[in-house]
C-alpha positions in Angstrom: -23.4 -3.6 -2.7 -22.7 -2.8 1.1 -20.6 -0.8 2.3 -19.8 1.4 5.2 -19.6 5.6 4.7 -16.1 7.5 4.6 -17.1 9.7 7.4 -16.8 7.2 9.9 -20.3 7.4 12.4 -21.2 3.1 11.6 -24.3 4.4 8.4 -24.6 2.0 5.8 -24.9 2.8 2.4 -26.2 0.7 -0.7 -25.0 0.7 -4.0 -26.3 -1.0 -7.3 -24.7 -2.4 -10.7 -26.8 -3.2 -13.2 -24.7 -5.1 -14.9 -22.2 -3.0 -17.4 -22.4 0.2 -14.4 -23.1 1.2 -11.0 -26.4 2.6 -11.1 -26.5 7.3 -10.5 -26.3 7.8 -7.7 -23.5 6.1 -6.8 -24.0 5.8 -3.2 -27.4 6.2 -0.9 -27.4 6.0 2.6 -29.3 3.5 4.5 -31.8 5.6 7.0 -31.0 4.1 11.0 -28.9 1.4 9.9 -25.6 1.6 11.4 -22.4 -0.5 12.1 -18.9 -0.8 13.6 -17.7 -2.6 11.0 -18.7 -3.8 7.5 -22.0 -5.8 6.8 -22.5 -8.6 4.6 -25.0 -9.6 2.2 -26.6 -12.6 0.4 -29.9 -13.2 -1.8 -31.9 -15.2 -1.7 -34.0 -14.9 -4.9 -36.4 -13.0 -3.9 -34.8 -10.8 -1.4 -31.2 -9.7 -0.3 -30.3 -10.4 3.6 -28.1 -8.4 5.1 -26.5 -9.0 9.3 -24.1 -6.5 10.5 -23.2 -5.6 13.9 -24.4 -2.4 15.9 -22.2 0.6 15.8 -21.3 1.2 19.9 -18.4 0.9 21.1 -18.1 -2.8 22.8 -21.4 -4.0 21.2 -21.9 -6.9 19.9 -24.7 -7.3 18.7 -26.2 -8.8 15.0 -28.8 -7.2 13.3 -30.5 -8.7 10.3 -32.8 -7.0 7.6 -33.8 -6.9 4.0 -34.2 -5.4 0.8 -37.4 -6.1 -0.8 -35.9 -4.7 -4.2 -37.7 -1.7 -3.1 -36.6 -0.7 0.6 -34.7 -1.8 3.3 -36.4 -3.2 5.9 -36.5 -1.8 9.5 -32.6 -3.4 11.6 -34.4 -6.9 13.7 -31.3 -7.7 16.9 -30.8 -11.4 16.1 -32.1 -12.4 19.8 -28.9 -14.6 21.6 -26.4 -13.7 18.8 -22.9 -12.0 19.9 -20.3 -10.9 17.5 -16.5 -9.7 17.5 -16.0 -9.3 14.0 -18.6 -9.1 11.5 -20.4 -12.3 10.6 -20.8 -14.2 6.9 -24.2 -15.4 5.4 -24.7 -16.9 2.3 -28.3 -18.8 1.0 -28.3 -23.3 0.8 -30.7 -25.6 0.1 -33.9 -22.9 1.4 -32.0 -21.2 4.0 -29.8 -18.3 5.3 -26.3 -19.4 6.3 -25.0 -17.0 9.0 -21.0 -17.6 11.1 -19.8 -15.5 13.1 -17.3 -15.9 16.1 -17.9 -15.4 19.1 -18.4 -11.5 21.4 -15.2 -13.3 24.0 -13.4 -15.9 21.7 -12.2 -16.7 18.1 -15.0 -20.1 18.8 -17.1 -19.9 15.3 -20.2 -19.6 15.5 -23.6 -21.0 12.7 -27.6 -20.5 12.7 -29.9 -20.2 10.6 -32.2 -17.9 8.8 -36.2 -19.5 7.5 -38.8 -17.6 5.9 -41.8 -16.8 8.6 -39.3 -18.7 11.6 -36.6 -15.9 11.9 -33.2 -16.9 13.2 -32.9 -20.1 15.4 -30.1 -21.0 17.7 -27.0 -20.3 17.3 -24.2 -23.8 17.9 -20.5 -23.7 17.5 -19.5 -25.3 15.0 -17.5 -28.8 15.4 -13.9 -29.0 17.1 -15.0 -26.0 17.6 -13.6 -24.2 15.2 -10.7 -21.1 15.4 -10.4 -17.9 13.5 -8.7 -14.9 15.2 -10.8 -12.5 11.4 -14.1 -13.4 9.9 -15.1 -16.2 8.6 -16.3 -16.0 5.5 -19.6 -18.8 3.7 -20.5 -19.1 0.4 -22.1 -21.9 -1.6 -22.0 -23.9 -4.6 -24.8 -26.6 -6.4 -24.9 -29.1 -3.9 -23.0 -27.5 -1.2 -21.9 -24.5 1.2 -18.3 -23.9 2.5 -16.2 -21.9 5.3 -12.6 -20.5 4.8 -11.7 -18.0 7.6 -7.6 -17.4 9.2 -6.4 -19.4 12.1 -7.1 -18.9 15.8 -3.6 -17.0 15.8 -2.4 -17.9 12.3 -2.1 -16.3 9.3 -3.0 -19.3 7.5 -6.8 -19.8 5.3 -8.4 -23.3 6.8 -11.4 -24.7 5.2 -14.4 -26.4 6.3 -17.0 -28.3 4.5 -21.4 -28.1 5.5 -22.4 -31.7 6.1 -26.2 -31.3 5.9 -27.1 -34.4 5.9 -26.1 -34.6 9.9 -27.6 -32.1 11.6 -25.6 -32.4 15.0 -22.4 -32.5 13.2 -23.0 -30.2 10.3 -19.2 -29.5 9.6 -16.4 -31.3 8.5 -13.4 -31.0 10.1 -11.3 -27.7 9.2 -8.6 -28.8 6.3 -5.7 -26.1 5.9 -5.5 -25.1 3.2 -1.2 -25.3 2.1 0.7 -23.2 1.1 -2.1 -19.6 1.4 -2.7 -17.2 4.0 -3.3 -14.4 4.5 -2.9 -10.7 7.0 -7.2 -9.7 6.2 -10.3 -11.9 5.9 -10.6 -14.3 2.7 -14.0 -13.4 0.5 -14.9 -16.5 -1.4 -17.9 -16.6 -3.8 -18.9 -19.8 -5.8 -15.2 -21.9 -6.1 -13.0 -19.0 -6.8 -11.1 -16.9 -3.7 -9.3 -14.1 -3.3 -7.7 -13.0 -0.5 -4.7 -10.4 1.0 -1.5 -11.2 1.6 0.1 -12.4 5.1 3.0 -9.3 4.6 2.5 -6.7 1.8 -0.8 -5.6 0.4 -0.9 -7.8 -2.7 -4.1 -9.9 -3.8 -4.3 -13.0 -4.5 -6.7 -14.9 -6.7 -7.1 -18.7 -6.5 -10.0 -21.2 -6.6 -11.1 -25.3 -6.2 -12.4 -27.8 -8.0 -15.0 -28.4 -6.6 -14.4 -31.0 -4.5 -12.1 -28.4 -1.9 -8.9 -29.6 -4.5 -6.9 -25.1 -4.3 -4.9 -24.6 -6.7 -2.4 -23.2 -6.3 -2.6 -19.1 -5.5 -1.6 -16.3 -8.0 -0.5 -12.1 -7.9 -3.5 -10.6 -8.7 -1.5 -8.1 -11.2 -1.3 -4.6 -10.0 -4.0 -4.6 -7.5 -3.5 -4.0 -3.5 -5.8 -3.1 -0.8 -4.7 -3.6 3.2 -8.1 -4.0 4.1 -10.0 -7.3 3.3 -12.1 -6.6 -0.6 -15.0 -8.5 -1.2 -16.4 -11.2 -4.0 -19.1 -12.0 -5.8 -20.8 -13.0 -9.6 -22.6 -11.4 -11.5 -24.0 -12.8 -15.0 -20.7 -15.3 -15.9 -18.3 -12.9 -14.4 -16.8 -13.0 -11.1 -16.4 -9.7 -9.4 -14.7 -8.3 -6.8 -14.3 -4.2 -4.9 -11.7 -3.5 -2.3 -10.4 -0.1 -1.4 -6.7 0.9 -2.4 -3.8 0.9 0.2 -3.3 3.9 2.2 -6.0 5.3 0.5 -10.4 5.0 0.9 -10.8 4.9 -2.7 -13.3 2.4 -3.6 -12.7 0.2 -6.5 -14.2 -2.5 -8.6 -12.6 -4.9 -10.6 -14.4 -8.0 -12.6 -13.0 -11.4 -14.3 -15.3 -13.0 -17.1 -16.0 -16.9 -16.7 -15.6 -18.3 -18.8 -17.9 -21.1 -20.1 -15.1 -23.9 -21.3 -14.0 -23.3 -17.2 -17.3 -24.3 -15.9 -18.6 -27.1 -16.8 -21.5 -29.5 -16.2 -20.8 -31.3 -13.2 -19.0 -27.9 -11.7 -15.2 -29.6 -11.6 -13.4 -26.7 -13.2 -10.6 -27.8 -15.6 -8.0 -23.9 -16.0 -7.8 -20.9 -14.8 -9.9 -17.9 -14.3 -6.9 -14.8 -16.0 -7.0 -13.1 -13.8 -6.0 -10.2 -16.3 -9.4 -7.9 -14.7 -11.1 -4.8 -16.0 -11.3 -2.0 -12.8 -13.6 0.9 -12.0 -14.3 3.1 -9.7 -17.5 2.9 -7.6 -18.3 6.6 -7.0 
């Protein structure tokens, strides 16, 4: 996990979860890595990739760094790419993919990173797609997709990546019916969590592998006024979130039952939203 510190200044911190506990010491600062807004993290199976904005007020540069298992390399500015909100990344088909807003507009841009080649020139998503807040990006077997808020509304939209058409790599976005959020949603594999549109409740939903979304449901006893983060590890769905009105960073997780994920990738039943919780520090 990577996150900003409590005291301000934009310093980025990291912490490791071994499958059962957060490794002591829980939090360690990453020297010379700073950001105005939350960083994003993805694994390519060998390295962890982190992207984030710069720390200077009004600065929209995007930076990239990698963790090789023992240390973070230096922040490298991604040339020619700017964003007014945090970017999102995911690994898919041998490439690290990134989506982000423009530096002065709600247009969503897209770029990829390849080992030994770096980041390619970013380009607008088809449409282009628009969002008033950071998009979220995730892959699952055979597919990559993005969810985001509307250009001016709290509605949640979804778009699938089309790797077979490099000239038009994103399908038209589709509104997810009856789901809205006041903060950017978080996705991992087929799962999504998001804030309520009006209050501090957190909601959970998932799709069936073909982007038919199930009715969302409230996650009992969890609340936050900031956007959560989501990932899958050791057949469990893990979420970190900040308790509403505090700076307390919490970790919640729910098991993914084997019978809920058949070999064809079509989800049969809902993942139980009764979760276990623990503080990360």
